N, C-alpha and C positions, 0 to 999 in steps of 0.2 A: 519413219518406218519405210523400208523399201517395198516395192511392189513387184518383186520377182516372182515368176511362176515356174514351177517344175513341170516339164512336159513329158509325154511318153518317150519321146526321143532321148531326153536326158536320162530318164530312168533306164532305158535300154543301154545307153552308153555307160552308165554306172555299173550295170550288171556285166557288160563286156569287160570293163576295166578290172572289176573286183573278182569275178568268177573265172573269166578266161574263156567263156563260150564265144563262138563267132558272133559277129554283129547280128546276123539273121537269127541265129538261135536265141540271142539275148532279147531281141525284139519279140520273137515268138513267145518266150517265157513270160515277159512282161504282159503281153496281150492275154495269155492264158490265165495268169493270176487275176488280172483285172476282169476278165470275162467271168471267171468263177465267182469272184466277189459280187459282181453285178447280178449274176444268175441267182445266187443265194438270197440276195436282198429282194429280188423280184418275186421269189417264192415266199417271202415273208420271214426268212430266217435271220437270226442275228449273226453277225460276223465279228469274231473277237480275234485280234492280232496281239499276241502277248507282248508286253512292254511298249505297245503303241496305242491301242485303244479299241473301241468297239463301235460298229455301225449297226443301226437298227432302224426298221421302218415302223413308224407310228401312224395310227389312224387318227385323223382329226375330224370331229363331227361338224355338222352344219352349224353356222352361226350367222349373226347379223353384223355386217360391217358398215362403215360409213364413208362415203366419198368425201375426202377432206376439202375438196374444192367447193362442192355444192351442198354438202351436209346431208345428201340423200342417203337413206338406208338401202343397203344392197345385200342380198343373201350371198353368203360365201358357202359354196357347195362342199360336201365332205370330200376329203382327199387324203392321200398318204404322203407323208413327208419323211425324209431321210434325216436321221439324227446321228451325230458322231460325239462320242464321249472319249476324251483323251485319258490314257492311263496315268497313274501317278508318276511312273517312270518318265513318260513324255513330258508331263507338266513340270517335273523337277528339272529336266534337261533344258526346256525352254526358259525357265526362270533363271537357271544358272548362267545361260548365255546372255540373257537380258541384264542380269546383275553385273556381269563382266563389262558389257557395253556401257551401262550406267556409270560404273566405277571409272572407266576410261574417260568418259565425258566430263566427270567431275574433277579430274586432275587439273591443276593449274597449267596454263599454256606451256611453260618451260618444261614441265614434266612430260607433257604430251609429246613435245618435240623430241625429247630424249628417248621416250618409249617407242617412237616411230623410227628412230635411227637404228 
C-alpha cells in the first residue's frame, strides 16, 4: 500500500483545476471549508458530508491503562476524540478500486504485460 498524503496545497490545486478560480481564491476556499469543519467540531457538532462520511467528537471517560514496558497502572484522563465514519458510497468506491488493483495483480505475467501496453 502506498503512503501518499494529500495536502492542502494539492486540494487547492485540484479546486483551481476543476472550478477555475484563481490559485489564491482556491486556497482561500479550501482554508474556509477546513476552518468551518474544524470550528463545528470544536463546538461539539457533527459534520456530515454527503457521499463522503461524517466526523464526530466523542467523549471518552477516565480509565486505567497499563505501561506495557513496566506493567505499571496509569490513569488515562478523560478526553475528547475525533471519529470519522465513511459513508457507504465512499466505502464502495474504495472497495471497487481495491478490487480492480487485486484483479490486476492476479493476472498472469503475460496478461499484465499486455494490459500495460
